[in-house]
Every structure is written in C-alpha cells, then in structure tokens.
PANU-506055 format. One record per atom (N, C-alpha, C, CB): x, y, z; chain; atom name; residue number from 0. Coordinates in steps of 0.1 Angstrom, whole numbers, always signed. Atoms other than C-alpha are relative to their C-alpha. Last residue first. Glycine has a CB too. Layout:
BEGIN
+-------+-------+-------+---+----+-----+
:     X :     Y :     Z : c :  a :   k :
+-------+-------+-------+---+----+-----+
:     X :     Y :     Z : A : CA : NUM :
...
+-------+-------+-------+---+----+-----+
This chain:
BEGIN
+-------+-------+-------+---+----+-----+
:     X :     Y :     Z : c :  a :   k :
+-------+-------+-------+---+----+-----+
:   +11 :   +10 :    +1 : A :  N : 114 :
:  +467 :  -249 : -1473 : A : CA : 114 :
:    +0 :    -8 :   -12 : A :  C : 114 :
:   -13 :    +6 :    +3 : A : CB : 114 :
:    -5 :   +13 :    +3 : A :  N : 113 :
:  +500 :  -230 : -1472 : A : CA : 113 :
:   -10 :   -11 :    -1 : A :  C : 113 :
:   +10 :    -4 :   +10 : A : CB : 113 :
:    +4 :    +3 :   +13 : A :  N : 112 :
:  +485 :  -195 : -1474 : A : CA : 112 :
:    +5 :   -15 :    -4 : A :  C : 112 :
:    +6 :    +9 :   -10 : A : CB : 112 :
:    +2 :   +15 :    +0 : A :  N : 111 :
:  +485 :  -189 : -1437 : A : CA : 111 :
:    -5 :    -4 :   -14 : A :  C : 111 :
:   -10 :    -3 :   +11 : A : CB : 111 :
:    -9 :    +7 :    -9 : A :  N : 110 :
:  +500 :  -154 : -1432 : A : CA : 110 :
:    -1 :   -15 :    -2 : A :  C : 110 :
:    -3 :    +4 :   +14 : A : CB : 110 :
:    -6 :   +10 :    +9 : A :  N : 109 :
:  +483 :  -138 : -1462 : A : CA : 109 :
:   +10 :    -8 :    +8 : A :  C : 109 :
:    +7 :    +7 :   -11 : A : CB : 109 :
:    +9 :    +7 :    +8 : A :  N : 108 :
:  +458 :  -119 : -1441 : A : CA : 108 :
:    +6 :   -11 :    -8 : A :  C : 108 :
:    -7 :    +9 :   -10 : A : CB : 108 :
:    +9 :    +9 :    -8 : A :  N : 107 :
:  +482 :  -111 : -1413 : A : CA : 107 :
:   -10 :    -8 :    -9 : A :  C : 107 :
:    -8 :    +9 :   +10 : A : CB : 107 :
:    -7 :   +12 :    -4 : A :  N : 106 :
:  +509 :   -98 : -1436 : A : CA : 106 :
:    -9 :    -9 :    +8 : A :  C : 106 :
:   +12 :    +3 :    +8 : A : CB : 106 :
:    -4 :    +7 :   +12 : A :  N : 105 :
:  +485 :   -73 : -1452 : A : CA : 105 :
:    +7 :   -13 :    +3 : A :  C : 105 :
:    +9 :    +9 :    -9 : A : CB : 105 :
:   +11 :    +8 :    +4 : A :  N : 104 :
:  +469 :   -64 : -1419 : A : CA : 104 :
:    +4 :    -8 :   -13 : A :  C : 104 :
:   -12 :    +8 :    -3 : A : CB : 104 :
:    +4 :   +10 :   -10 : A :  N : 103 :
:  +502 :   -53 : -1404 : A : CA : 103 :
:   -11 :    -9 :    -5 : A :  C : 103 :
:    -4 :    +7 :   +13 : A : CB : 103 :
:   -11 :   +10 :    +1 : A :  N : 102 :
:  +514 :   -35 : -1436 : A : CA : 102 :
:    -4 :   -12 :   +10 : A :  C : 102 :
:   +14 :    +6 :    +3 : A : CB : 102 :
:    +2 :    +7 :   +13 : A :  N : 101 :
:  +481 :   -16 : -1438 : A : CA : 101 :
:   +10 :   -12 :    -1 : A :  C : 101 :
:    +1 :    +9 :   -12 : A : CB : 101 :
:   +11 :    +8 :    -1 : A :  N : 100 :
:  +484 :    -6 : -1401 : A : CA : 100 :
:    -3 :    -9 :   -12 : A :  C : 100 :
:   -13 :    +9 :    +3 : A : CB : 100 :
:    -3 :   +12 :    -9 : A :  N :  99 :
:  +519 :    +6 : -1406 : A : CA :  99 :
:   -12 :    -9 :    +2 : A :  C :  99 :
:    +5 :    +6 :   +14 : A : CB :  99 :
:    -9 :    +9 :    +7 : A :  N :  98 :
:  +509 :   +27 : -1436 : A : CA :  98 :
:    +4 :   -12 :    +9 : A :  C :  98 :
:   +12 :    +7 :    -5 : A : CB :  98 :
:    +8 :    +8 :    +9 : A :  N :  97 :
:  +480 :   +42 : -1417 : A : CA :  97 :
:    +8 :   -10 :    -8 : A :  C :  97 :
:    -8 :    +9 :   -10 : A : CB :  97 :
:    +7 :   +10 :    -8 : A :  N :  96 :
:  +503 :   +52 : -1389 : A : CA :  96 :
:    -9 :    -8 :    -9 : A :  C :  96 :
:    -9 :    +8 :   +10 : A : CB :  96 :
:    -9 :   +11 :    -5 : A :  N :  95 :
:  +527 :   +68 : -1413 : A : CA :  95 :
:    -8 :   -10 :    +8 : A :  C :  95 :
:   +11 :    +6 :    +8 : A : CB :  95 :
:    -4 :    +8 :   +11 : A :  N :  94 :
:  +499 :   +87 : -1431 : A : CA :  94 :
:    +9 :   -12 :    +4 : A :  C :  94 :
:    +6 :    +8 :   -11 : A : CB :  94 :
:   +11 :    +9 :    +3 : A :  N :  93 :
:  +485 :  +100 : -1398 : A : CA :  93 :
:    +3 :    -9 :   -11 : A :  C :  93 :
:   -12 :    +9 :    -4 : A : CB :  93 :
:    +1 :   +10 :   -10 : A :  N :  92 :
:  +519 :  +113 : -1387 : A : CA :  92 :
:   -12 :   -10 :    -3 : A :  C :  92 :
:    -3 :    +6 :   +14 : A : CB :  92 :
:   -11 :    +9 :    +2 : A :  N :  91 :
:  +524 :  +131 : -1420 : A : CA :  91 :
:    -1 :   -12 :   +11 : A :  C :  91 :
:   +14 :    +7 :    +2 : A : CB :  91 :
:    +3 :    +9 :   +11 : A :  N :  90 :
:  +490 :  +146 : -1418 : A : CA :  90 :
:   +11 :   -10 :    -2 : A :  C :  90 :
:    -2 :    +9 :   -13 : A : CB :  90 :
:   +10 :    +9 :    -4 : A :  N :  89 :
:  +497 :  +159 : -1383 : A : CA :  89 :
:    -4 :   -10 :   -12 : A :  C :  89 :
:   -13 :    +7 :    +4 : A : CB :  89 :
:    -6 :   +10 :    -9 : A :  N :  88 :
:  +530 :  +174 : -1394 : A : CA :  88 :
:   -11 :   -10 :    +4 : A :  C :  88 :
:    +5 :    +7 :   +13 : A : CB :  88 :
:    -9 :    +9 :    +8 : A :  N :  87 :
:  +514 :  +191 : -1424 : A : CA :  87 :
:    +6 :   -11 :    +9 : A :  C :  87 :
:   +11 :    +8 :    -7 : A : CB :  87 :
:    +8 :    +9 :    +8 : A :  N :  86 :
:  +486 :  +205 : -1402 : A : CA :  86 :
:    +8 :   -10 :    -9 : A :  C :  86 :
:   -10 :    +8 :    -9 : A : CB :  86 :
:    +6 :    +9 :    -9 : A :  N :  85 :
:  +511 :  +219 : -1378 : A : CA :  85 :
:    -9 :   -10 :    -7 : A :  C :  85 :
:    -8 :    +7 :   +11 : A : CB :  85 :
:   -11 :   +10 :    -4 : A :  N :  84 :
:  +532 :  +235 : -1405 : A : CA :  84 :
:    -6 :   -11 :    +9 : A :  C :  84 :
:   +12 :    +7 :    +7 : A : CB :  84 :
:    -1 :   +11 :   +10 : A :  N :  83 :
:  +501 :  +251 : -1420 : A : CA :  83 :
:   +10 :   -10 :    +4 : A :  C :  83 :
:    +3 :    +6 :   -14 : A : CB :  83 :
:    -2 :    -5 :   +14 : A :  N :  82 :
:  +493 :  +272 : -1389 : A : CA :  82 :
:    +2 :   -12 :    -9 : A :  C :  82 :
:   +13 :    +9 :    +0 : A : CB :  82 :
:   +13 :    +0 :    +8 : A :  N :  81 :
:  +481 :  +268 : -1354 : A : CA :  81 :
:    +3 :    +6 :   -14 : A :  C :  81 :
:   -11 :    +8 :    +8 : A : CB :  81 :
:    +4 :   -14 :    +2 : A :  N :  80 :
:  +512 :  +257 : -1335 : A : CA :  80 :
:   -13 :    -1 :    -9 : A :  C :  80 :
:   +11 :    +8 :    -8 : A : CB :  80 :
:   +13 :    -2 :    -6 : A :  N :  79 :
:  +528 :  +225 : -1323 : A : CA :  79 :
:    -3 :   +15 :    -2 : A :  C :  79 :
:    -1 :    -4 :   +15 : A : CB :  79 :
:    +2 :   -14 :    -2 : A :  N :  78 :
:  +557 :  +213 : -1344 : A : CA :  78 :
:   -14 :    +2 :    +5 : A :  C :  78 :
:    +2 :    +8 :   -14 : A : CB :  78 :
:   +10 :    -6 :    +8 : A :  N :  77 :
:  +570 :  +178 : -1342 : A : CA :  77 :
:    -2 :   +15 :    +3 : A :  C :  77 :
:   -13 :    -7 :    +3 : A : CB :  77 :
:    -5 :    -5 :   +13 : A :  N :  76 :
:  +590 :  +156 : -1319 : A : CA :  76 :
:   -12 :    +6 :    -7 : A :  C :  76 :
:    +6 :   -11 :    -8 : A : CB :  76 :
:    +2 :   +10 :   +10 : A :  N :  75 :
:  +577 :  +155 : -1284 : A : CA :  75 :
:    +5 :    +5 :   -13 : A :  C :  75 :
:   -15 :    -5 :    +0 : A : CB :  75 :
:    -8 :    -3 :   +11 : A :  N :  74 :
:  +585 :  +174 : -1252 : A : CA :  74 :
:    -1 :   -12 :   -10 : A :  C :  74 :
:   +15 :    +2 :    +4 : A : CB :  74 :
:    -1 :   +11 :    +9 : A :  N :  73 :
:  +557 :  +174 : -1227 : A : CA :  73 :
:    +9 :    +4 :   -12 : A :  C :  73 :
:   -14 :    -5 :    -5 : A : CB :  73 :
:    -5 :    -5 :   +13 : A :  N :  72 :
:  +561 :  +199 : -1198 : A : CA :  72 :
:    +2 :   -13 :    -9 : A :  C :  72 :
:   +13 :    +8 :    +0 : A : CB :  72 :
:   -12 :    +7 :    +6 : A :  N :  71 :
:  +541 :  +189 : -1168 : A : CA :  71 :
:    +3 :    +5 :   -14 : A :  C :  71 :
:    -2 :   -15 :    +0 : A : CB :  71 :
:    +3 :   +10 :   +10 : A :  N :  70 :
:  +518 :  +216 : -1154 : A : CA :  70 :
:   +12 :    -7 :    -6 : A :  C :  70 :
:    -9 :    +6 :   -11 : A : CB :  70 :
:    +0 :    -5 :   +14 : A :  N :  69 :
:  +530 :  +235 : -1124 : A : CA :  69 :
:    -3 :   -12 :    -9 : A :  C :  69 :
:   +14 :    +5 :    -4 : A : CB :  69 :
:   -10 :    +7 :    +7 : A :  N :  68 :
:  +518 :  +223 : -1090 : A : CA :  68 :
:    +0 :    +4 :   -15 : A :  C :  68 :
:    -2 :   -15 :    +1 : A : CB :  68 :
:    +4 :    +2 :   +14 : A :  N :  67 :
:  +499 :  +250 : -1072 : A : CA :  67 :
:   +11 :    -7 :    -7 : A :  C :  67 :
:    -5 :   +13 :    -7 : A : CB :  67 :
:   -11 :    +4 :    +9 : A :  N :  66 :
:  +505 :  +249 : -1035 : A : CA :  66 :
:    -6 :    -4 :   -13 : A :  C :  66 :
:    +8 :   -13 :    +6 : A : CB :  66 :
:    +4 :    +7 :   +12 : A :  N :  65 :
:  +480 :  +269 : -1014 : A : CA :  65 :
:   +12 :    -3 :    -9 : A :  C :  65 :
:   -11 :    +8 :    -8 : A : CB :  65 :
:    -7 :    -4 :   +12 : A :  N :  64 :
:  +490 :  +279 :  -979 : A : CA :  64 :
:    -4 :    -9 :   -12 : A :  C :  64 :
:   +15 :    -1 :    +2 : A : CB :  64 :
:   -12 :    +9 :    +3 : A :  N :  63 :
:  +463 :  +271 :  -954 : A : CA :  63 :
:    +7 :    +5 :   -13 : A :  C :  63 :
:    -5 :   -15 :    -2 : A : CB :  63 :
:    +2 :   +12 :    +9 : A :  N :  62 :
:  +441 :  +300 :  -946 : A : CA :  62 :
:   +12 :    -8 :    -3 : A :  C :  62 :
:    -6 :    +5 :   -14 : A : CB :  62 :
:    -6 :    -2 :   +13 : A :  N :  61 :
:  +449 :  +321 :  -916 : A : CA :  61 :
:    -3 :   -12 :    -9 : A :  C :  61 :
:   +15 :    +3 :    +1 : A : CB :  61 :
:    +0 :   +12 :    +9 : A :  N :  60 :
:  +426 :  +319 :  -886 : A : CA :  60 :
:    +5 :    +4 :   -14 : A :  C :  60 :
:   -14 :    -6 :    -1 : A : CB :  60 :
:    +0 :    -4 :   +14 : A :  N :  59 :
:  +434 :  +345 :  -861 : A : CA :  59 :
:    +2 :   -12 :    -8 : A :  C :  59 :
:   +12 :   +10 :    -2 : A : CB :  59 :
:   -10 :    +6 :    +9 : A :  N :  58 :
:  +424 :  +336 :  -826 : A : CA :  58 :
:    -1 :    +4 :   -14 : A :  C :  58 :
:    -2 :   -16 :    +1 : A : CB :  58 :
:    +6 :    +9 :    +9 : A :  N :  57 :
:  +405 :  +362 :  -806 : A : CA :  57 :
:   +10 :    -7 :    -9 : A :  C :  57 :
:   -11 :    +7 :    -9 : A : CB :  57 :
:    +2 :    -5 :   +13 : A :  N :  56 :
:  +425 :  +377 :  -778 : A : CA :  56 :
:    -6 :   -10 :   -10 : A :  C :  56 :
:   +13 :    +6 :    -6 : A : CB :  56 :
:   -11 :    +4 :    +8 : A :  N :  55 :
:  +419 :  +362 :  -744 : A : CA :  55 :
:    -2 :    +6 :   -14 : A :  C :  55 :
:    +3 :   -15 :    -1 : A : CB :  55 :
:    +2 :   +10 :   +10 : A :  N :  54 :
:  +394 :  +381 :  -724 : A : CA :  54 :
:   +13 :    -3 :    -7 : A :  C :  54 :
:   -11 :    +4 :    -9 : A : CB :  54 :
:   -11 :    -1 :   +10 : A :  N :  53 :
:  +400 :  +400 :  -692 : A : CA :  53 :
:    -2 :   -12 :    -9 : A :  C :  53 :
:   +14 :    -1 :    +8 : A : CB :  53 :
:    -6 :   +13 :    +4 : A :  N :  52 :
:  +368 :  +406 :  -673 : A : CA :  52 :
:   +11 :    +2 :   -10 : A :  C :  52 :
:   -11 :    -9 :    -6 : A : CB :  52 :
:    +4 :    +3 :   +14 : A :  N :  51 :
:  +363 :  +441 :  -657 : A : CA :  51 :
:    +7 :   -14 :    -4 : A :  C :  51 :
:    +4 :   +11 :   -10 : A : CB :  51 :
:   -10 :    -5 :   +11 : A :  N :  50 :
:  +369 :  +441 :  -620 : A : CA :  50 :
:    -5 :    -5 :   -13 : A :  C :  50 :
:   +14 :    -5 :    +3 : A : CB :  50 :
:   -10 :   +11 :    +2 : A :  N :  49 :
:  +338 :  +435 :  -598 : A : CA :  49 :
:    +9 :    +6 :   -11 : A :  C :  49 :
:    -7 :   -13 :    -5 : A : CB :  49 :
:    -3 :    +2 :   +14 : A :  N :  48 :
:  +319 :  +466 :  -585 : A : CA :  48 :
:   +11 :   -11 :    -1 : A :  C :  48 :
:    +5 :   +13 :    -7 : A : CB :  48 :
:   -13 :    +6 :    +1 : A :  N :  47 :
:  +303 :  +466 :  -551 : A : CA :  47 :
:    +3 :    -4 :   -14 : A :  C :  47 :
:    +1 :   -13 :   +10 : A : CB :  47 :
:    -2 :   +11 :    +9 : A :  N :  46 :
:  +274 :  +489 :  -548 : A : CA :  46 :
:   +15 :    -5 :    +0 : A :  C :  46 :
:    -4 :    +5 :   -14 : A : CB :  46 :
:    -8 :    -5 :   +11 : A :  N :  45 :
:  +269 :  +509 :  -516 : A : CA :  45 :
:    +3 :   -12 :    -9 : A :  C :  45 :
:   +14 :    +6 :    +6 : A : CB :  45 :
:   -15 :    +2 :    -2 : A :  N :  44 :
:  +241 :  +496 :  -495 : A : CA :  44 :
:    +8 :    +5 :   -12 : A :  C :  44 :
:    +3 :   -14 :    +4 : A : CB :  44 :
:    -5 :   +11 :    +8 : A :  N :  43 :
:  +206 :  +511 :  -500 : A : CA :  43 :
:   +15 :    -1 :    +2 : A :  C :  43 :
:    -3 :    +3 :   -15 : A : CB :  43 :
:   -13 :    -5 :    +6 : A :  N :  42 :
:  +193 :  +532 :  -472 : A : CA :  42 :
:    +6 :   -12 :    -7 : A :  C :  42 :
:    +9 :    +5 :   +12 : A : CB :  42 :
:    -9 :   +11 :    +5 : A :  N :  41 :
:  +156 :  +526 :  -466 : A : CA :  41 :
:   +12 :    +6 :    -6 : A :  C :  41 :
:    -8 :    -9 :   -10 : A : CB :  41 :
:   -10 :    -4 :    +9 : A :  N :  40 :
:  +138 :  +552 :  -445 : A : CA :  40 :
:    +9 :   -12 :    -3 : A :  C :  40 :
:    +8 :   +12 :    +5 : A : CB :  40 :
:   -13 :    +7 :    -2 : A :  N :  39 :
:  +106 :  +541 :  -428 : A : CA :  39 :
:   +10 :    +5 :   -11 : A :  C :  39 :
:    -2 :   -15 :    +1 : A : CB :  39 :
:    -2 :   +11 :   +10 : A :  N :  38 :
:   +78 :  +567 :  -430 : A : CA :  38 :
:   +14 :    -6 :    +2 : A :  C :  38 :
:    -1 :    +6 :   -14 : A : CB :  38 :
:   -12 :    -3 :    +7 : A :  N :  37 :
:   +73 :  +586 :  -397 : A : CA :  37 :
:    +2 :   -12 :   -10 : A :  C :  37 :
:   +13 :    +2 :    +9 : A : CB :  37 :
:    -2 :    +8 :   +12 : A :  N :  36 :
:   +39 :  +587 :  -380 : A : CA :  36 :
:   +12 :    +4 :    -8 : A :  C :  36 :
:   -13 :    +0 :    -8 : A : CB :  36 :
:    -3 :    -9 :   +10 : A :  N :  35 :
:   +44 :  +601 :  -345 : A : CA :  35 :
:    +2 :    -8 :   -13 : A :  C :  35 :
:   +13 :    +9 :    +3 : A : CB :  35 :
:    +7 :    +3 :   +12 : A :  N :  34 :
:   +26 :  +580 :  -319 : A : CA :  34 :
:    +3 :   +11 :   -11 : A :  C :  34 :
:   -14 :    -1 :    +2 : A : CB :  34 :
:    +6 :   -13 :    +3 : A :  N :  33 :
:   +51 :  +582 :  -290 : A : CA :  33 :
:    -6 :    -2 :   -14 : A :  C :  33 :
:   +10 :   +12 :    +0 : A : CB :  33 :
:    -4 :    -5 :   +13 : A :  N :  32 :
:   +59 :  +547 :  -276 : A : CA :  32 :
:    -7 :   +13 :    -3 : A :  C :  32 :
:    -4 :    -9 :   -11 : A : CB :  32 :
:    +5 :   -14 :    +0 : A :  N :  31 :
:   +61 :  +532 :  -242 : A : CA :  31 :
:    +4 :    +5 :   -14 : A :  C :  31 :
:    +5 :    +8 :   +12 : A : CB :  31 :
:    -6 :    -8 :   +10 : A :  N :  30 :
:   +63 :  +494 :  -241 : A : CA :  30 :
:    -6 :   +14 :    +1 : A :  C :  30 :
:    -1 :    -6 :   -14 : A : CB :  30 :
:    +7 :   -13 :    +2 : A :  N :  29 :
:   +55 :  +474 :  -210 : A : CA :  29 :
:    +8 :    +8 :   -10 : A :  C :  29 :
:    -2 :    +8 :   +14 : A : CB :  29 :
:    -7 :    -6 :   +12 : A :  N :  28 :
:   +64 :  +437 :  -207 : A : CA :  28 :
:    -8 :   +13 :    -3 : A :  C :  28 :
:    +1 :   -10 :   -12 : A : CB :  28 :
:    +7 :   -11 :    +4 : A :  N :  27 :
:   +56 :  +422 :  -173 : A : CA :  27 :
:    +8 :    +7 :   -11 : A :  C :  27 :
:    -3 :   +10 :   +12 : A : CB :  27 :
:    -6 :   -13 :    -4 : A :  N :  26 :
:   +69 :  +388 :  -168 : A : CA :  26 :
:    -9 :   +11 :    -5 : A :  C :  26 :
:   +14 :    +1 :    -5 : A : CB :  26 :
:    +7 :   -11 :    +5 : A :  N :  25 :
:   +55 :  +352 :  -168 : A : CA :  25 :
:    +7 :   +13 :    +5 : A :  C :  25 :
:   -15 :    +0 :    +6 : A : CB :  25 :
:    -6 :    -6 :   +12 : A :  N :  24 :
:   +80 :  +324 :  -164 : A : CA :  24 :
:    -7 :   +13 :    -5 : A :  C :  24 :
:    +0 :   -10 :   -11 : A : CB :  24 :
:   -14 :    -4 :    -4 : A :  N :  23 :
:   +71 :  +315 :  -128 : A : CA :  23 :
:    +7 :    +7 :   -12 : A :  C :  23 :
:    +8 :   -12 :    +5 : A : CB :  23 :
:    +0 :   -13 :    -6 : A :  N :  22 :
:   +34 :  +316 :  -137 : A : CA :  22 :
:   +14 :    +5 :    +3 : A :  C :  22 :
:    -9 :    +0 :   +12 : A : CB :  22 :
:    +5 :   -10 :    +9 : A :  N :  21 :
:   +39 :  +287 :  -162 : A : CA :  21 :
:    +0 :   +14 :    +7 : A :  C :  21 :
:   -14 :    -3 :    -5 : A : CB :  21 :
:   -11 :    -6 :    +7 : A :  N :  20 :
:   +61 :  +266 :  -139 : A : CA :  20 :
:    -4 :   +11 :   -10 : A :  C :  20 :
:    +7 :   -11 :    -8 : A : CB :  20 :
:    -6 :   -12 :    -6 : A :  N :  19 :
:   +33 :  +260 :  -114 : A : CA :  19 :
:   +11 :    +7 :    -8 : A :  C :  19 :
:    +4 :    -3 :   +14 : A : CB :  19 :
:    +9 :   -11 :    +1 : A :  N :  18 :
:   +13 :  +236 :  -136 : A : CA :  18 :
:    +5 :   +13 :    +6 : A :  C :  18 :
:   -13 :    -3 :    +8 : A : CB :  18 :
:    +3 :    -4 :   +14 : A :  N :  17 :
:   +41 :  +213 :  -143 : A : CA :  17 :
:    -9 :   +12 :    -1 : A :  C :  17 :
:    -6 :   -12 :    -8 : A : CB :  17 :
:   -11 :    -7 :    +5 : A :  N :  16 :
:   +53 :  +213 :  -107 : A : CA :  16 :
:    -2 :    +5 :   -14 : A :  C :  16 :
:   +13 :    -9 :    +1 : A : CB :  16 :
:    +0 :   -13 :    -6 : A :  N :  15 :
:   +18 :  +205 :   -94 : A : CA :  15 :
:   +12 :    +8 :    -6 : A :  C :  15 :
:    +1 :    -1 :   +15 : A : CB :  15 :
:   +10 :    -9 :    +5 : A :  N :  14 :
:   +15 :  +177 :  -118 : A : CA :  14 :
:    +0 :   +14 :    +5 : A :  C :  14 :
:   -14 :    -7 :    +3 : A : CB :  14 :
:    -4 :    -3 :   +14 : A :  N :  13 :
:   +49 :  +162 :  -109 : A : CA :  13 :
:   -11 :    +9 :    -6 : A :  C :  13 :
:    +1 :   -13 :    -8 : A : CB :  13 :
:   -11 :   -10 :    +0 : A :  N :  12 :
:   +41 :  +165 :   -72 : A : CA :  12 :
:    +4 :    +4 :   -14 : A :  C :  12 :
:   +12 :    -6 :    +8 : A : CB :  12 :
:    +6 :   -13 :    -4 : A :  N :  11 :
:    +7 :  +148 :   -77 : A : CA :  11 :
:   +11 :   +11 :    +0 : A :  C :  11 :
:    -6 :    -1 :   +14 : A : CB :  11 :
:    +8 :    -5 :   +11 : A :  N :  10 :
:   +23 :  +120 :   -96 : A : CA :  10 :
:    -5 :   +13 :    +3 : A :  C :  10 :
:   -11 :   -10 :    -3 : A : CB :  10 :
:    -9 :    -4 :   +10 : A :  N :   9 :
:   +50 :  +115 :   -69 : A : CA :   9 :
:    -7 :    +6 :   -12 : A :  C :   9 :
:    +8 :   -12 :    -5 : A : CB :   9 :
:    -6 :   -12 :    -5 : A :  N :   8 :
:   +24 :  +114 :   -42 : A : CA :   8 :
:   +10 :    +6 :   -10 : A :  C :   8 :
:    +8 :    -2 :   +14 : A : CB :   8 :
:   +10 :   -10 :    +1 : A :  N :   7 :
:    +4 :   +89 :   -61 : A : CA :   7 :
:    +6 :   +14 :    +4 : A :  C :   7 :
:   -13 :    -3 :    +9 : A : CB :   7 :
:    +2 :    -3 :   +14 : A :  N :   6 :
:   +34 :   +67 :   -66 : A : CA :   6 :
:   -10 :   +11 :    -2 : A :  C :   6 :
:    -5 :   -12 :    -8 : A : CB :   6 :
:   -12 :    -7 :    +4 : A :  N :   5 :
:   +44 :   +69 :   -29 : A : CA :   5 :
:    -2 :    +4 :   -15 : A :  C :   5 :
:   +12 :    -9 :    +2 : A : CB :   5 :
:    +0 :   -13 :    -6 : A :  N :   4 :
:    +8 :   +60 :   -19 : A : CA :   4 :
:   +12 :    +8 :    -5 : A :  C :   4 :
:    +0 :    +0 :   +15 : A : CB :   4 :
:   +11 :    -7 :    +8 : A :  N :   3 :
:    +7 :   +31 :   -43 : A : CA :   3 :
:    +0 :   +14 :    +5 : A :  C :   3 :
:   -13 :    -7 :    +2 : A : CB :   3 :
:    -5 :    -2 :   +14 : A :  N :   2 :
:   +40 :   +18 :   -29 : A : CA :   2 :
:   -10 :    +9 :    -8 : A :  C :   2 :
:    +3 :   -13 :    -7 : A : CB :   2 :
:    -9 :   -12 :    +0 : A :  N :   1 :
:   +29 :   +23 :    +6 : A : CA :   1 :
:    +5 :    +3 :   -14 : A :  C :   1 :
:   +11 :    -3 :   +10 : A : CB :   1 :
:    +8 :   -12 :    +0 : A :  N :   0 :
:    +0 :    +0 :    +0 : A : CA :   0 :
:    +9 :   +13 :    +0 : A :  C :   0 :
:    -9 :    +0 :   +12 : A : CB :   0 :
+-------+-------+-------+---+----+-----+
C-alpha cells in the first residue's frame, strides 16, 4: 500500500510542478511609444563593382597555304602551232600510222597460205 501512496504522491508533485512553472516564467512587458507617424527610410548599401573581365585575344585563322603544282612539260617531236606546218605534221603522222596498219593487216591476211 505504501508503494501506491508513494506513486500517487510522486504523480501529484509532478502535476503541481508542471502547472506552477507557467506563472514563474510570466513577466511584465511594458512598451512606451510616441505616436508620430514617420515613414521608414531605406538606405541602399553601396554597390560593389567587380573588376572588368579579361578576355583572351580572338584567334586569327589564316588560310592554309595553297600549293599549285606546275603543269608537266611534254617534249615530243613535231611542231605545235596553229598554222600550215602543224597541219602538215599531223597529216604526216596520220599517213605513217595508216601505212603501218596496212602492212600489219596485209601480212596477217596472207599469213596462212600453205593450205
């Protein structure tokens, strides 16, 4: 029975302590003010300037060097021009080629006459 009494006493003490702590923290807060309407003044802070950025110079793109190979020089017998000597030379070459072709076919046709 003493245990129950001790527990009840403990519970009552705890309840009393919980309820009595509120008034102990209460204080009187009195403000005194004069009712003069004044608009609030906002003072902007001074600006902070960052240093100007330093950029790398823009790259200069130069075109690749152009190599132009000279045309080959052809050295052949004969005359190259736009006159009668060129036409004569071409005609001579054509006749020689035709003569060689005729000789070739002439021997080829009569190559096998032994039948």
